[in-house]
C-alpha positions in Angstrom: 0.0 0.0 0.0 1.4 3.4 -1.0 1.3 6.4 1.2 -1.2 8.0 -1.2 -3.6 5.1 -0.4 -3.3 5.3 3.3 -6.2 6.7 5.3 -5.7 10.3 6.5 -7.8 12.3 9.0 -7.7 15.9 10.3 -7.6 16.3 14.1 -8.0 19.4 16.2 -4.5 20.7 16.9 -5.1 20.7 20.7 -5.7 16.9 20.6 -2.5 16.3 18.7 -0.5 18.6 21.0 -2.0 16.8 24.0 -0.4 13.6 22.7 3.0 15.2 21.8 3.3 17.3 24.9 1.8 14.9 27.4 -0.5 17.7 28.7 -4.3 17.3 28.5 -5.1 20.5 26.6 -8.8 19.8 25.8 -10.2 16.4 26.9 -9.3 12.7 27.0 -11.6 11.8 24.2 -9.4 13.7 21.8 -6.3 11.9 23.1 -7.9 8.5 22.7 -9.0 9.5 19.2 -5.6 10.6 18.0 -3.8 7.7 19.7 -6.2 5.2 18.3 -5.8 6.5 14.8 -2.0 6.8 14.7 -1.4 3.4 16.4 -4.1 1.7 14.3 -6.0 0.7 17.4 -9.3 2.4 17.5 -10.3 0.7 20.7 -7.0 1.6 22.5 -7.2 1.0 26.2 -6.0 3.3 29.0 -3.0 1.1 29.5 -2.5 1.1 25.7 -2.2 4.9 25.8 0.8 4.7 28.1 2.3 1.7 26.3 1.9 3.2 22.8 2.6 6.9 23.7 6.2 6.9 22.4 5.2 5.2 19.2 2.4 7.7 18.6 4.6 10.7 19.2 7.3 9.3 16.9 4.7 8.8 14.1 3.3 12.3 14.6 6.8 13.9 14.6 7.7 11.8 11.6 4.9 13.4 9.7 5.0 16.8 11.2 8.6 17.4 12.6 7.8 21.1 13.0 5.7 20.1 16.1 8.9 19.3 18.0 9.1 23.1 18.4 5.7 23.3 20.2 6.9 22.9 23.8 4.3 23.5 26.4 5.7 26.1 28.9 4.0 24.7 31.9 1.6 26.2 34.5 2.9 28.0 37.6 2.1 26.1 40.8 -0.8 27.4 42.9 -2.9 28.9 40.1 -6.6 28.5 40.3 -8.1 26.0 37.9 -9.8 28.7 35.8 -6.6 30.7 35.4 -4.6 27.5 34.5 -7.2 26.7 31.8 -7.0 30.2 30.5 -3.3 30.0 30.1 -3.6 26.6 28.4 -6.1 28.0 26.0 -3.9 31.0 25.2 -1.0 28.7 24.4 -3.1 26.4 22.2 -4.5 29.5 20.3 -0.9 30.7 19.8 0.0 27.3 18.4 -3.0 27.3 16.1 -1.8 30.6 14.6 1.5 28.8 13.8 0.3 25.3 12.7 -3.4 25.8 11.9 -6.6 24.7 13.7 -6.3 21.1 12.5 -3.5 18.7 11.6 -3.9 15.9 9.2 -2.4 12.6 10.3 -1.9 9.3 8.3 -3.0 5.9 9.6 -0.2 3.3 9.9 0.1 0.9 7.0 -0.5 -2.3 8.8 -2.3 -1.7 12.1 -2.4 -4.5 14.6 -4.8 -3.8 17.4 -3.5 -4.2 20.9 -4.8 -7.2 22.9 -5.4 -7.6 26.6 -2.2 -9.6 26.7 -0.3 -6.7 25.2 -1.5 -4.5 27.9 -0.7 -7.1 30.6 2.9 -7.4 29.1 3.2 -3.6 29.4 2.1 -3.6 33.0 4.7 -6.4 33.7 7.5 -4.2 32.4 6.5 -1.6 35.0 5.9 -4.1 37.8 7.3 -7.6 37.1 5.5 -8.9 40.2 2.1 -7.7 39.2 -0.7 -10.2 39.3 -2.8 -9.6 36.3 -6.2 -11.0 35.5 -7.4 -9.9 32.0 -11.1 -9.7 31.6 -12.9 -9.0 28.4 -16.5 -8.0 28.5 -18.6 -8.9 25.4 
């Protein structure tokens, strides 16, 4: 399959930046959406987000290396929530002036959805002594 034949999709820049910066700039739904698309796992789990984060960031930067310059400056400690949200919004708006409101990403060529066992393996890398019981609800 050639790159021209791969699926592409536009995402709100704040969702893409949430993945690349590691800061939730809008909501978790957008993060799940971007992560699921760029990893090829539309049903990505919460553990899958952590396990596949580096892969997703690498793919995004591979397509849009200019985003490496979009470094979130952080929020000073002790700010009220409303003020912190305002500062995040200002930063996102400044980034949208540079990169646009949306960013088009390309789906991976051969996506293999993560399994419960993949997630269990990831947890074991963090805690080799973890007792894991994988349950899948149908």
